[in-house]
DSSP file (Angstrom, degrees, kcal/mol; ACC not computed):
  #  RESIDUE AA STRUCTURE BP1 BP2  ACC     N-H-->O    O-->H-N    N-H-->O    O-->H-N    TCO  KAPPA ALPHA  PHI   PSI    X-CA   Y-CA   Z-CA
    1    1 A M     >        0   0    0      0, 0.0     4,-2.3     0, 0.0     5,-0.2   0.000 360.0 360.0 360.0 -36.4    0.1   16.6   -4.1
    2    2 A I  H  >  +     0   0    0      1,-0.2     4,-2.3     2,-0.2     5,-0.2   0.949 360.0  47.0 -60.5 -49.1    0.0   15.0   -0.6
    3    3 A T  H  > S+     0   0    0      1,-0.2     4,-2.4     2,-0.2    -1,-0.2   0.878 111.5  51.0 -60.9 -39.1   -2.6   12.5   -1.8
    4    4 A A  H  > S+     0   0    0      2,-0.2     4,-2.4     1,-0.2    -1,-0.2   0.900 109.3  50.1 -68.4 -41.1   -0.6   11.7   -4.9
    5    5 A E  H  X S+     0   0    0     -4,-2.3     4,-2.3     2,-0.2    -2,-0.2   0.905 110.8  50.3 -63.6 -43.1    2.6   11.2   -3.0
    6    6 A L  H  X S+     0   0    0     -4,-2.3     4,-2.3     1,-0.2    -2,-0.2   0.918 109.8  50.1 -62.7 -43.3    0.8    8.8   -0.6
    7    7 A A  H  X S+     0   0    0     -4,-2.4     4,-2.5     1,-0.2    -2,-0.2   0.915 110.3  49.7 -59.3 -44.1   -0.6    6.9   -3.5
    8    8 A R  H  X S+     0   0    0     -4,-2.4     4,-2.4     1,-0.2    -1,-0.2   0.895 111.1  49.7 -64.3 -38.5    2.8    6.5   -5.2
    9    9 A K  H  X S+     0   0    0     -4,-2.3     4,-2.5     2,-0.2    -1,-0.2   0.911 111.1  49.2 -63.1 -41.5    4.3    5.3   -1.9
   10   10 A M  H  X S+     0   0    0     -4,-2.3     4,-1.8     2,-0.2    -2,-0.2   0.932 111.0  48.8 -66.5 -44.6    1.6    2.8   -1.4
   11   11 A L  H  <>S+     0   0    0     -4,-2.5     5,-2.9     1,-0.2     4,-0.5   0.942 112.1  49.7 -58.8 -48.1    1.9    1.4   -5.0
   12   12 A T  H ><5S+     0   0    0     -4,-2.4     3,-1.5     1,-0.2    -1,-0.2   0.928 107.9  55.3 -58.3 -44.3    5.8    1.2   -4.5
   13   13 A K  H 3<5S+     0   0    0     -4,-2.5    -1,-0.2     1,-0.3    -2,-0.2   0.877 109.9  44.6 -59.1 -38.5    5.2   -0.7   -1.3
   14   14 A I  T 3<5S-     0   0    0     -4,-1.8    -1,-0.3    -3,-0.2    -2,-0.2   0.387 122.4-103.0 -91.4   5.4    3.1   -3.3   -2.9
   15   15 A G  T < 5S+     0   0    0     -3,-1.5     2,-0.4    -4,-0.5    -3,-0.2   0.683  76.1 133.2  87.5  20.9    5.4   -3.7   -5.9
   16   16 A I      < -     0   0    0     -5,-2.9    -1,-0.3    -6,-0.2     2,-0.2  -0.872  67.1-104.0-104.9 136.7    3.5   -1.8   -8.5
   17   17 A N    >   -     0   0    0     -2,-0.4     3,-1.9     1,-0.2     4,-0.1  -0.383  25.8-145.4 -57.1 120.4    5.3    0.7  -10.7
   18   18 A S  G >  S+     0   0    0      1,-0.3     3,-1.7    -2,-0.2    -1,-0.2   0.668  91.9  76.9 -70.2 -14.4    4.3    4.1   -9.2
   19   19 A N  G 3  S+     0   0    0      1,-0.3    -1,-0.3   -11,-0.1    -2,-0.1   0.608  75.9  78.6 -68.4  -8.4    4.4    5.6  -12.7
   20   20 A R  G <  S+     0   0    0     -3,-1.9     2,-0.4   -12,-0.1    -1,-0.3   0.542  89.1  67.6 -73.2  -6.5    1.1    3.9  -13.2
   21   21 A F    <   +     0   0    0     -3,-1.7     2,-0.3    -4,-0.1   -13,-0.0  -0.933  59.0 167.7-118.0 138.7   -0.4    6.7  -11.2
   22   22 A A        -     0   0    0     -2,-0.4     2,-0.5     2,-0.1    -3,-0.0  -0.990  17.3-166.2-147.3 141.9   -0.7   10.4  -12.2
   23   23 A L        +     0   0    0     -2,-0.3     2,-0.3     2,-0.0   -19,-0.1  -0.940  24.6 160.9-127.4 106.3   -2.6   13.3  -10.8
   24   24 A E        -     0   0    0     -2,-0.5     2,-0.4     2,-0.0    -2,-0.1  -0.894  28.9-134.1-128.0 155.4   -2.7   16.3  -13.2
   25   25 A W        +     0   0    0     -2,-0.3     2,-0.3    12,-0.0    -2,-0.0  -0.914  27.1 160.9-115.8 134.3   -5.0   19.3  -13.3
   26   26 A A        -     0   0    0     -2,-0.4    -2,-0.0     8,-0.0     2,-0.0  -0.934  28.6-136.0-149.7 128.4   -6.7   20.8  -16.4
   27   27 A S    >   -     0   0    0     -2,-0.3     3,-1.9     1,-0.1     7,-0.2  -0.280  32.6-102.4 -78.0 169.2   -9.7   23.1  -16.4
   28   28 A A  T 3  S+     0   0    0      1,-0.3     3,-0.4     2,-0.1    -1,-0.1   0.777 123.4  58.0 -60.2 -25.9  -12.7   22.7  -18.7
   29   29 A A  T 3  S+     0   0    0      1,-0.2    -1,-0.3     2,-0.1     2,-0.2   0.509  93.4  70.7 -82.8  -3.8  -11.2   25.6  -20.7
   30   30 A E    <>  +     0   0    0     -3,-1.9     4,-2.4     1,-0.2     3,-0.4  -0.307  53.7 148.0-109.3  49.8   -7.9   23.7  -21.3
   31   31 A A  H  > S+     0   0    0     -3,-0.4     4,-2.5     1,-0.2     5,-0.2   0.867  72.1  51.9 -54.2 -46.5   -9.1   21.0  -23.7
   32   32 A P  H  > S+     0   0    0      0, 0.0     4,-2.0     0, 0.0    -1,-0.2   0.892 111.1  48.6 -58.5 -40.3   -5.8   20.7  -25.6
   33   33 A L  H  > S+     0   0    0     -3,-0.4     4,-2.8     2,-0.2    -2,-0.2   0.928 110.6  50.6 -62.5 -45.5   -3.9   20.3  -22.3
   34   34 A F  H  X S+     0   0    0     -4,-2.4     4,-2.6     1,-0.2     5,-0.2   0.929 110.4  49.4 -59.5 -44.7   -6.4   17.6  -21.1
   35   35 A V  H  X S+     0   0    0     -4,-2.5     4,-2.4     1,-0.2    -1,-0.2   0.900 112.4  48.5 -60.9 -40.0   -6.0   15.7  -24.4
   36   36 A Q  H  X S+     0   0    0     -4,-2.0     4,-2.9     2,-0.2     5,-0.2   0.910 110.3  50.8 -69.0 -42.0   -2.2   15.9  -24.1
   37   37 A L  H  X S+     0   0    0     -4,-2.8     4,-2.6     2,-0.2     5,-0.2   0.939 114.2  43.8 -59.2 -48.7   -2.2   14.7  -20.5
   38   38 A I  H  X S+     0   0    0     -4,-2.6     4,-2.6     2,-0.2    -2,-0.2   0.916 114.4  49.8 -65.2 -42.4   -4.4   11.7  -21.4
   39   39 A T  H  X S+     0   0    0     -4,-2.4     4,-2.1    -5,-0.2    -2,-0.2   0.924 113.6  45.6 -60.6 -48.3   -2.3   10.9  -24.5
   40   40 A D  H  X S+     0   0    0     -4,-2.9     4,-2.3     2,-0.2    -2,-0.2   0.924 113.9  48.5 -60.0 -46.7    0.9   11.1  -22.5
   41   41 A F  H  X S+     0   0    0     -4,-2.6     4,-2.5    -5,-0.2     5,-0.2   0.903 111.1  50.0 -63.7 -43.2   -0.4    9.0  -19.7
   42   42 A T  H  X S+     0   0    0     -4,-2.6     4,-2.4    -5,-0.2    -1,-0.2   0.904 110.6  49.9 -64.1 -39.6   -1.8    6.3  -22.0
   43   43 A S  H  X S+     0   0    0     -4,-2.1     4,-2.2     2,-0.2    -1,-0.2   0.902 110.5  50.9 -63.3 -41.8    1.5    6.1  -23.8
   44   44 A K  H  X S+     0   0    0     -4,-2.3     4,-1.7     2,-0.2    -2,-0.2   0.926 111.0  47.5 -62.7 -45.0    3.4    5.7  -20.5
   45   45 A I  H  X S+     0   0    0     -4,-2.5     4,-2.3     1,-0.2    -2,-0.2   0.911 110.7  51.4 -68.2 -40.5    1.1    3.0  -19.4
   46   46 A K  H  < S+     0   0    0     -4,-2.4    -1,-0.2     1,-0.2    -2,-0.2   0.887 110.0  50.3 -59.4 -37.9    1.4    1.1  -22.7
   47   47 A S  H  < S+     0   0    0     -4,-2.2    -1,-0.2     1,-0.2    -2,-0.2   0.832 109.6  51.1 -72.2 -29.9    5.2    1.4  -22.4
   48   48 A I  H  < S-     0   0    0     -4,-1.7    -2,-0.2     1,-0.2    -1,-0.2   0.915 106.4-142.4 -69.0 -44.9    5.1    0.0  -18.9
   49   49 A G     <  -     0   0    0     -4,-2.3    -1,-0.2    -5,-0.1     3,-0.1  -0.467  39.8 -16.9 106.1 179.5    2.9   -3.0  -20.0
   50   50 A P  S  > S-     0   0    0      0, 0.0     4,-2.5     0, 0.0     5,-0.4  -0.252  79.1 -95.3 -59.4 141.6    0.0   -4.9  -18.4
   51   51 A L  T  4 S+     0   0    0      1,-0.2     2,-1.2     2,-0.2    11,-0.1  -0.334 108.3   6.4 -55.9 130.7   -0.5   -4.5  -14.6
   52   52 A G  T  >>S+     0   0    0      1,-0.1     5,-3.1    -3,-0.1     4,-0.6  -0.337 121.1  70.6  89.0 -52.5    1.2   -7.3  -12.8
   53   53 A E  T >45S+     0   0    0     -2,-1.2     3,-1.1     1,-0.2    -2,-0.2   0.944  99.0  47.6 -60.4 -49.6    2.9   -8.7  -15.8
   54   54 A A  T 3<5S+     0   0    0     -4,-2.5    -1,-0.2     1,-0.3    -3,-0.1   0.845 115.9  45.6 -61.6 -35.2    5.2   -5.8  -16.1
   55   55 A E  T 345S-     0   0    0     -5,-0.4    -1,-0.3     2,-0.2    -2,-0.2   0.474 112.7-118.5 -86.7  -2.7    6.0   -6.0  -12.3
   56   56 A D  T <<5 +     0   0    0     -3,-1.1     2,-0.5    -4,-0.6    -3,-0.2   0.915  68.3 138.2  62.1  45.4    6.4   -9.8  -12.4
   57   57 A I      < -     0   0    0     -5,-3.1    -1,-0.2   -42,-0.0    -2,-0.2  -0.987  51.7-125.3-122.0 128.8    3.6  -10.3  -10.0
   58   58 A T     >  -     0   0    0     -2,-0.5     4,-2.8    -3,-0.1     5,-0.2  -0.217  27.3-109.2 -65.2 160.0    1.0  -13.1  -10.5
   59   59 A K  H  > S+     0   0    0      1,-0.2     4,-2.2     2,-0.2     5,-0.1   0.911 120.9  48.7 -59.5 -43.9   -2.7  -12.2  -10.6
   60   60 A D  H  > S+     0   0    0      2,-0.2     4,-2.0     1,-0.2    -1,-0.2   0.934 112.4  46.9 -65.4 -44.2   -3.2  -13.9   -7.2
   61   61 A E  H  > S+     0   0    0      1,-0.2     4,-2.9     2,-0.2     5,-0.2   0.922 111.6  52.5 -61.0 -42.6   -0.2  -12.1   -5.6
   62   62 A L  H  X S+     0   0    0     -4,-2.8     4,-2.7     1,-0.2     5,-0.2   0.904 108.1  50.7 -62.0 -40.3   -1.5   -8.8   -7.1
   63   63 A Q  H  X S+     0   0    0     -4,-2.2     4,-2.4     2,-0.2    -1,-0.2   0.900 111.3  48.2 -63.1 -42.5   -4.9   -9.4   -5.6
   64   64 A F  H  X S+     0   0    0     -4,-2.0     4,-2.7     2,-0.2    -2,-0.2   0.944 113.9  46.6 -61.7 -49.7   -3.4  -10.0   -2.1
   65   65 A K  H  X S+     0   0    0     -4,-2.9     4,-2.3     1,-0.2    -2,-0.2   0.920 113.6  47.7 -63.3 -44.3   -1.2   -6.9   -2.4
   66   66 A L  H  X S+     0   0    0     -4,-2.7     4,-2.7    -5,-0.2    -1,-0.2   0.922 113.0  48.6 -64.7 -43.5   -4.1   -4.7   -3.6
   67   67 A L  H  X S+     0   0    0     -4,-2.4     4,-2.6    -5,-0.2    -2,-0.2   0.929 112.0  49.0 -63.1 -42.6   -6.4   -6.0   -0.8
   68   68 A A  H  X S+     0   0    0     -4,-2.7     4,-2.1     1,-0.2    -1,-0.2   0.872 111.9  48.5 -65.4 -37.2   -3.8   -5.4    1.8
   69   69 A A  H  X S+     0   0    0     -4,-2.3     4,-2.3    -5,-0.2    -1,-0.2   0.903 111.8  49.3 -65.6 -41.8   -3.1   -1.9    0.6
   70   70 A R  H  X S+     0   0    0     -4,-2.7     4,-1.2     2,-0.2    -2,-0.2   0.919 112.2  48.1 -64.3 -42.4   -6.8   -1.1    0.5
   71   71 A S  H  X S+     0   0    0     -4,-2.6     4,-0.7     1,-0.2     3,-0.2   0.889 110.5  51.5 -62.0 -40.9   -7.3   -2.4    4.1
   72   72 A A  H >< S+     0   0    0     -4,-2.1     3,-0.9     1,-0.2     6,-0.4   0.899 108.3  51.9 -64.8 -41.1   -4.3   -0.5    5.3
   73   73 A L  H 3< S+     0   0    0     -4,-2.3    -1,-0.2     1,-0.2    -2,-0.2   0.754 106.6  54.2 -67.0 -24.2   -5.7    2.7    3.8
   74   74 A E  H 3< S+     0   0    0     -4,-1.2    -1,-0.2    -3,-0.2    -2,-0.2   0.607  86.4 106.4 -83.3 -13.3   -9.0    2.1    5.5
   75   75 A Q  S <X S-     0   0    0     -3,-0.9     4,-2.1    -4,-0.7     3,-0.3  -0.429  73.3-133.0 -70.7 139.1   -7.3    1.8    8.9
   76   76 A A  H  > S+     0   0    0      1,-0.2     4,-3.2     2,-0.2     5,-0.3   0.852 101.8  62.7 -59.1 -36.3   -7.7    4.7   11.3
   77   77 A K  H  > S+     0   0    0      1,-0.2     4,-2.3     2,-0.2    -1,-0.2   0.939 108.8  39.4 -56.5 -51.3   -4.0    4.8   12.1
   78   78 A L  H  > S+     0   0    0     -6,-0.4     4,-2.4    -3,-0.3    -1,-0.2   0.882 115.8  51.0 -67.6 -41.4   -3.0    5.6    8.6
   79   79 A R  H  X S+     0   0    0     -4,-2.1     4,-2.5     2,-0.2    -2,-0.2   0.902 111.4  49.1 -64.3 -39.4   -5.9    8.0    8.0
   80   80 A T  H  X S+     0   0    0     -4,-3.2     4,-2.8     2,-0.2     5,-0.2   0.920 110.0  50.5 -68.3 -41.2   -5.0    9.8   11.2
   81   81 A G  H  X S+     0   0    0     -4,-2.3     4,-2.1    -5,-0.3    -1,-0.2   0.912 111.6  48.3 -59.7 -41.9   -1.4   10.1   10.3
   82   82 A F  H  X S+     0   0    0     -4,-2.4     4,-2.4     2,-0.2    -2,-0.2   0.915 111.0  51.6 -63.0 -43.5   -2.3   11.5    6.9
   83   83 A G  H  X S+     0   0    0     -4,-2.5     4,-2.1     1,-0.2    -2,-0.2   0.925 110.0  47.8 -60.7 -45.8   -4.7   14.0    8.6
   84   84 A K  H  X S+     0   0    0     -4,-2.8     4,-2.0     1,-0.2    -1,-0.2   0.896 110.5  52.8 -62.6 -40.0   -2.0   15.2   10.9
   85   85 A L  H  X S+     0   0    0     -4,-2.1     4,-1.9    -5,-0.2    -2,-0.2   0.931 108.8  49.0 -63.1 -44.5    0.5   15.5    8.0
   86   86 A T  H  X S+     0   0    0     -4,-2.4     4,-2.4     1,-0.2    -1,-0.2   0.874 108.6  53.5 -62.6 -37.4   -2.0   17.7    6.0
   87   87 A K  H  X S+     0   0    0     -4,-2.1     4,-2.4     1,-0.2    -1,-0.2   0.900 107.4  52.7 -62.3 -38.5   -2.6   19.9    9.1
   88   88 A G  H  X S+     0   0    0     -4,-2.0     4,-2.5     2,-0.2     5,-0.2   0.880 108.0  49.8 -66.5 -36.3    1.2   20.4    9.3
   89   89 A F  H  X>S+     0   0    0     -4,-1.9     4,-2.8     2,-0.2     5,-0.5   0.932 111.6  48.8 -64.8 -42.2    1.4   21.5    5.7
   90   90 A R  H  <5S+     0   0    0     -4,-2.4    -2,-0.2     1,-0.2    -1,-0.2   0.902 113.4  47.2 -62.2 -38.5   -1.5   23.9    6.2
   91   91 A K  H  <5S+     0   0    0     -4,-2.4    -1,-0.2     1,-0.2    -2,-0.2   0.927 119.6  37.8 -65.5 -47.0    0.2   25.3    9.3
   92   92 A D  H  <5S-     0   0    0     -4,-2.5    -2,-0.2    -5,-0.2    -1,-0.2   0.763  93.4-144.6 -80.1 -26.4    3.7   25.7    7.6
   93   93 A G  T  <5 +     0   0    0     -4,-2.8     2,-0.8    -5,-0.2    -3,-0.1   0.632  55.5 131.6  70.9  14.8    2.3   26.8    4.2
   94   94 A D      < +     0   0    0     -5,-0.5    -1,-0.2     1,-0.1    -2,-0.1  -0.849  18.5 158.7-104.8 105.9    5.1   24.9    2.4
   95   95 A Y        +     0   0    0     -2,-0.8    -1,-0.1    -3,-0.1    -6,-0.0  -0.013  21.2 144.8-112.5  27.6    3.6   22.7   -0.4
   96   96 A S     >  -     0   0    0      1,-0.1     4,-2.4     4,-0.0     5,-0.2  -0.378  59.8-118.6 -67.3 147.6    6.7   22.3   -2.4
   97   97 A E  H  > S+     0   0    0      1,-0.2     4,-2.4     2,-0.2     5,-0.2   0.881 113.8  49.3 -55.3 -42.9    7.1   19.0   -4.1
   98   98 A Q  H  > S+     0   0    0      2,-0.2     4,-2.9     1,-0.2    -1,-0.2   0.900 109.3  51.4 -68.4 -38.3   10.3   18.2   -2.3
   99   99 A T  H  > S+     0   0    0      2,-0.2     4,-2.8     1,-0.2     5,-0.2   0.911 111.4  49.0 -65.1 -42.2    8.8   19.1    1.1
  100  100 A I  H  X S+     0   0    0     -4,-2.4     4,-2.5     2,-0.2     5,-0.3   0.936 112.0  47.7 -60.0 -47.9    5.8   16.8    0.4
  101  101 A K  H  X S+     0   0    0     -4,-2.4     4,-2.3    -5,-0.2    -2,-0.2   0.930 114.6  46.7 -57.6 -48.7    8.0   14.0   -0.6
  102  102 A D  H  X S+     0   0    0     -4,-2.9     4,-2.7     1,-0.2    -2,-0.2   0.926 114.3  46.3 -61.5 -46.2   10.2   14.4    2.5
  103  103 A K  H  X S+     0   0    0     -4,-2.8     4,-3.2     2,-0.2     5,-0.4   0.903 112.7  48.6 -66.1 -42.0    7.4   14.6    4.9
  104  104 A V  H  X>S+     0   0    0     -4,-2.5     4,-2.2    -5,-0.2     5,-1.4   0.910 114.1  47.8 -63.9 -40.2    5.5   11.7    3.5
  105  105 A E  H  <5S+     0   0    0     -4,-2.3     5,-0.4    -5,-0.3     4,-0.4   0.931 117.8  41.9 -63.5 -45.0    8.7    9.6    3.6
  106  106 A E  H  <5S+     0   0    0     -4,-2.7    -2,-0.2    -5,-0.2    -1,-0.2   0.899 128.0  26.3 -68.8 -43.4    9.4   10.8    7.2
  107  107 A K  H  <5S+     0   0    0     -4,-3.2    -3,-0.2    -5,-0.2    -2,-0.2   0.740 131.3  22.2 -99.7 -27.7    5.9   10.5    8.6
  108  108 A L  T  X5S+     0   0    0     -4,-2.2     4,-2.9    -5,-0.4     5,-0.2   0.700  95.3  80.3-120.1 -21.2    4.0    7.8    6.6
  109  109 A V  H  ><S+     0   0    0     -5,-1.4     4,-2.4    -4,-0.4     5,-0.2   0.917  99.7  43.2 -61.3 -44.8    6.2    5.4    4.8
  110  110 A S  H  > S+     0   0    0     -5,-0.4     4,-2.4     1,-0.2    -1,-0.2   0.875 114.3  52.0 -69.0 -33.4    7.0    3.2    7.8
  111  111 A M  H  > S+     0   0    0      2,-0.2     4,-2.7     1,-0.2     5,-0.3   0.892 109.7  50.2 -67.1 -39.3    3.3    3.3    8.8
  112  112 A I  H  X S+     0   0    0     -4,-2.9     4,-2.6     2,-0.2     5,-0.3   0.945 111.9  47.3 -58.6 -49.4    2.3    2.2    5.2
  113  113 A A  H  X S+     0   0    0     -4,-2.4     4,-2.3    -5,-0.2     5,-0.2   0.911 115.3  45.0 -62.4 -44.8    4.8   -0.6    5.3
  114  114 A T  H  X S+     0   0    0     -4,-2.4     4,-2.8     2,-0.2     5,-0.2   0.964 116.1  44.4 -63.2 -54.7    3.5   -1.8    8.8
  115  115 A E  H  X S+     0   0    0     -4,-2.7     4,-2.3     1,-0.2     5,-0.2   0.885 114.7  49.1 -62.8 -39.1   -0.2   -1.5    8.1
  116  116 A T  H  X S+     0   0    0     -4,-2.6     4,-2.7    -5,-0.3     5,-0.2   0.944 114.0  45.1 -66.7 -46.1    0.1   -3.2    4.6
  117  117 A A  H  X S+     0   0    0     -4,-2.3     4,-2.3    -5,-0.3    -2,-0.2   0.908 112.5  52.1 -66.4 -37.6    2.1   -6.1    6.0
  118  118 A K  H  X S+     0   0    0     -4,-2.8     4,-1.9    -5,-0.2    -1,-0.2   0.938 113.4  43.9 -59.3 -47.7   -0.2   -6.5    9.0
  119  119 A N  H  X S+     0   0    0     -4,-2.3     4,-2.0     1,-0.2    -2,-0.2   0.860 112.8  51.1 -69.8 -35.3   -3.2   -6.6    6.7
  120  120 A E  H  X S+     0   0    0     -4,-2.7     4,-2.7    -5,-0.2    -1,-0.2   0.877 106.7  56.0 -66.9 -35.3   -1.6   -8.9    4.2
  121  121 A T  H  X S+     0   0    0     -4,-2.3     4,-2.3    -5,-0.2    -2,-0.2   0.968 111.6  41.2 -60.3 -53.9   -0.6  -11.3    7.1
  122  122 A I  H  X S+     0   0    0     -4,-1.9     4,-2.1     1,-0.2    -1,-0.2   0.876 115.0  52.6 -68.0 -37.3   -4.3  -11.7    8.3
  123  123 A L  H  X S+     0   0    0     -4,-2.0     4,-2.8     2,-0.2     5,-0.3   0.910 110.2  47.3 -62.0 -44.3   -5.5  -11.9    4.7
  124  124 A R  H  X>S+     0   0    0     -4,-2.7     4,-3.1     2,-0.2     5,-0.6   0.902 111.5  50.3 -68.0 -39.7   -3.1  -14.7    3.8
  125  125 A I  H  X5S+     0   0    0     -4,-2.3     4,-1.1    -5,-0.2    44,-0.4   0.919 114.3  45.9 -63.6 -40.2   -3.9  -16.6    7.0
  126  126 A E  H  <5S+     0   0    0     -4,-2.1    -2,-0.2    -5,-0.2    -1,-0.2   0.916 124.5  30.5 -66.2 -45.5   -7.6  -16.3    6.1
  127  127 A K  H  <5S+     0   0    0     -4,-2.8    -2,-0.2    -5,-0.2    -3,-0.2   0.803 133.6  27.2 -86.8 -30.9   -7.3  -17.3    2.4
  128  128 A E  H  <5S+     0   0    0     -4,-3.1    -3,-0.2    -5,-0.3    -2,-0.2   0.525  96.5 161.6-111.6  -9.6   -4.3  -19.6    2.5
  129  129 A G     << +     0   0    0     -4,-1.1    39,-0.2    -5,-0.6     2,-0.1  -0.195  47.3  62.9 -66.0 154.6   -4.4  -21.1    6.0
  130  130 A P  S    S+     0   0    0      0, 0.0     2,-0.3     0, 0.0    38,-0.2   0.416  82.2 155.4 -72.7 143.6   -3.5  -23.2    7.6
  131  131 A I  E     -A  167   0A   0     36,-1.6    36,-3.3    -2,-0.1     2,-0.1  -0.996  41.5-116.9-143.4 142.6   -0.1  -21.8    6.9
  132  132 A S  E  >  -A  166   0A   0     -2,-0.3     4,-2.6    34,-0.2     5,-0.2  -0.422  26.7-117.5 -77.7 156.9    3.2  -22.0    8.6
  133  133 A L  H  > S+     0   0    0     32,-0.5     4,-2.8     2,-0.2     5,-0.2   0.890 115.3  52.9 -61.0 -39.2    4.9  -18.9   10.0
  134  134 A D  H  > S+     0   0    0      2,-0.2     4,-2.3     1,-0.2    -1,-0.2   0.945 110.8  45.5 -61.0 -47.1    7.9  -19.4    7.7
  135  135 A D  H  > S+     0   0    0      2,-0.2     4,-2.5     1,-0.2     5,-0.2   0.933 113.6  50.8 -61.8 -44.1    5.6  -19.6    4.6
  136  136 A L  H  X S+     0   0    0     -4,-2.6     4,-2.8     1,-0.2     5,-0.3   0.932 109.6  50.5 -56.9 -48.2    3.7  -16.6    5.8
  137  137 A T  H  X>S+     0   0    0     -4,-2.8     4,-2.3     1,-0.2     5,-0.6   0.904 111.3  47.7 -59.7 -43.9    6.8  -14.6    6.3
  138  138 A K  H  <5S+     0   0    0     -4,-2.3    -1,-0.2     2,-0.2    -2,-0.2   0.907 114.2  46.8 -62.0 -43.5    8.1  -15.5    2.8
  139  139 A K  H  <5S+     0   0    0     -4,-2.5    -2,-0.2    -5,-0.2    -1,-0.2   0.904 115.8  42.5 -71.7 -41.1    4.9  -14.6    1.1
  140  140 A V  H  <5S-     0   0    0     -4,-2.8    -1,-0.2    -5,-0.2    -2,-0.2   0.866  96.5-142.5 -75.2 -32.5    4.3  -11.3    2.9
  141  141 A G  T  <5 +     0   0    0     -4,-2.3     2,-0.2    -5,-0.3    -3,-0.1   0.685  56.1 121.8  83.4  17.3    8.0  -10.3    2.5
  142  142 A A  S   <S-     0   0    0     -5,-0.6    -1,-0.3     1,-0.1    -2,-0.1  -0.629  73.9 -72.8-106.8 171.6    8.3   -8.6    5.9
  143  143 A A    >>  -     0   0    0     -2,-0.2     4,-2.1     1,-0.1     3,-0.6  -0.321  38.4-125.3 -63.3 142.8   10.7   -9.4    8.7
  144  144 A A  H 3> S+     0   0    0      1,-0.3     4,-2.5     2,-0.2     5,-0.2   0.868 111.6  55.9 -57.7 -39.6   10.0  -12.6   10.6
  145  145 A S  H 3> S+     0   0    0      1,-0.2     4,-1.8     2,-0.2    -1,-0.3   0.858 107.6  49.4 -64.8 -34.2    9.9  -10.7   13.9
  146  146 A D  H <> S+     0   0    0     -3,-0.6     4,-2.3     2,-0.2    -2,-0.2   0.913 110.9  48.9 -69.7 -43.1    7.2   -8.3   12.5
  147  147 A I  H  X S+     0   0    0     -4,-2.1     4,-2.9     2,-0.2     5,-0.2   0.902 110.3  51.4 -60.7 -41.4    5.1  -11.2   11.3
  148  148 A E  H  X S+     0   0    0     -4,-2.5     4,-2.5    -5,-0.2    -1,-0.2   0.915 110.4  49.9 -62.8 -42.5    5.4  -12.9   14.7
  149  149 A K  H  X S+     0   0    0     -4,-1.8     4,-2.0     2,-0.2    -2,-0.2   0.914 112.6  46.0 -62.5 -45.3    4.3   -9.6   16.3
  150  150 A Y  H  X S+     0   0    0     -4,-2.3     4,-2.5     2,-0.2    -2,-0.2   0.919 114.1  48.2 -65.1 -44.9    1.3   -9.3   14.0
  151  151 A V  H  X S+     0   0    0     -4,-2.9     4,-2.6     1,-0.2    -2,-0.2   0.903 110.6  52.1 -62.6 -42.3    0.3  -13.0   14.6
  152  152 A S  H  X S+     0   0    0     -4,-2.5     4,-2.4    -5,-0.2    -1,-0.2   0.913 110.8  47.0 -62.0 -44.8    0.7  -12.6   18.3
  153  153 A A  H  X S+     0   0    0     -4,-2.0     4,-1.5     2,-0.2    -2,-0.2   0.897 112.4  49.6 -66.1 -40.2   -1.6   -9.6   18.3
  154  154 A F  H  <>S+     0   0    0     -4,-2.5     5,-2.9     2,-0.2     6,-0.8   0.887 110.9  51.3 -64.5 -39.9   -4.2  -11.4   16.1
  155  155 A S  H ><5S+     0   0    0     -4,-2.6     3,-1.8     4,-0.2    -2,-0.2   0.922 106.6  52.0 -62.0 -45.1   -4.0  -14.3   18.5
  156  156 A K  H 3<5S+     0   0    0     -4,-2.4    -1,-0.2     1,-0.3    -2,-0.2   0.841 108.7  52.2 -63.3 -31.0   -4.6  -12.2   21.6
  157  157 A K  T 3<5S-     0   0    0     -4,-1.5    -1,-0.3    -5,-0.2    -2,-0.2   0.486 118.0-115.2 -81.3  -0.4   -7.7  -10.8   19.8
  158  158 A G  T < 5S+     0   0    0     -3,-1.8    -3,-0.2     2,-0.2    -2,-0.1   0.719  86.5 114.3  77.2  19.5   -8.9  -14.3   19.2
  159  159 A L  S   <S+     0   0    0     -5,-2.9    11,-2.9     1,-0.2     2,-0.4   0.769  72.0  38.8 -91.5 -28.9   -8.6  -13.9   15.4
  160  160 A V  E     -B  169   0A   0     -6,-0.8     2,-0.3     9,-0.3     9,-0.2  -0.955  61.1-168.0-129.6 140.9   -5.8  -16.5   14.8
  161  161 A T  E     -B  168   0A   0      7,-2.6     7,-2.6    -2,-0.4     2,-0.5  -0.924  12.1-144.8-124.0 154.5   -5.0  -19.9   16.2
  162  162 A E  E     +B  167   0A   0     -2,-0.3     2,-0.4     5,-0.2     5,-0.2  -0.980  19.7 173.6-121.5 126.7   -1.9  -22.0   15.9
  163  163 A T  E >  S-B  166   0A   0      3,-2.5     3,-1.8    -2,-0.5    -2,-0.0  -0.987  72.8 -16.7-133.4 123.0   -2.1  -25.8   15.7
  164  164 A D  T 3  S-     0   0    0     -2,-0.4    -1,-0.1     1,-0.3     3,-0.1   0.883 128.6 -52.3  50.8  43.3    0.9  -28.0   15.1
  165  165 A G  T 3  S+     0   0    0      1,-0.2   -32,-0.5   -33,-0.1     2,-0.4   0.589 114.9 117.3  70.8  12.7    2.8  -25.0   13.7
  166  166 A Q  E <   -AB 132 163A   0     -3,-1.8    -3,-2.5   -34,-0.2     2,-0.4  -0.948  56.5-141.1-114.6 131.7    0.1  -24.0   11.3
  167  167 A L  E     +AB 131 162A   0    -36,-3.3   -36,-1.6    -2,-0.4     2,-0.3  -0.733  26.5 168.6 -93.4 136.6   -1.8  -20.7   11.6
  168  168 A S  E     - B   0 161A   0     -7,-2.6    -7,-2.6    -2,-0.4     2,-0.3  -0.941  39.8 -98.2-139.0 161.2   -5.5  -20.5   10.9
  169  169 A I  E     - B   0 160A   0    -44,-0.4    -9,-0.3    -2,-0.3     2,-0.3  -0.639  47.5-109.6 -75.0 138.1   -8.3  -18.1   11.3
  170  170 A T              0   0    0    -11,-2.9    -1,-0.1    -2,-0.3   -10,-0.0  -0.543 360.0 360.0 -73.3 134.2  -10.3  -18.8   14.4
  171  171 A K              0   0    0     -2,-0.3    -1,-0.2    -3,-0.0   -12,-0.1   0.426 360.0 360.0 -85.1 360.0  -13.7  -20.1   13.4
């Protein structure tokens, strides 16, 4: 359940309908249940519509958002936060759906937003650069102060340079 809630939050953050994700359990002995789960999920996805189109996201935007989400999930900071959260659940023994939602919201949602925006920032500079800070801020959809902070950190690491108000990846 914890992993499912994290997946839903990540999908929501990048603008994808979180109903596109489901995690259900059925044993090998529960063939009718398995068939029903698959049938219901397929119907739900058909009703939502094609990925990206239903969310009003272009294919290129969808690719940026998915790459940024994947990169964020690969970062140690988010994985560590997730690990600490799961340890807390084991210690407390409370795996209720509401507790999981509350704890993921409390402990991981801001981290998801930060890591996703940070990764999208560097991806956009790399793929669309040279790009102005204003254009970058509009495309990422995060606060200008956050984008400036990310760009500053990337610059200090020697990853990004600014020339005439345009950001580029350092060659």
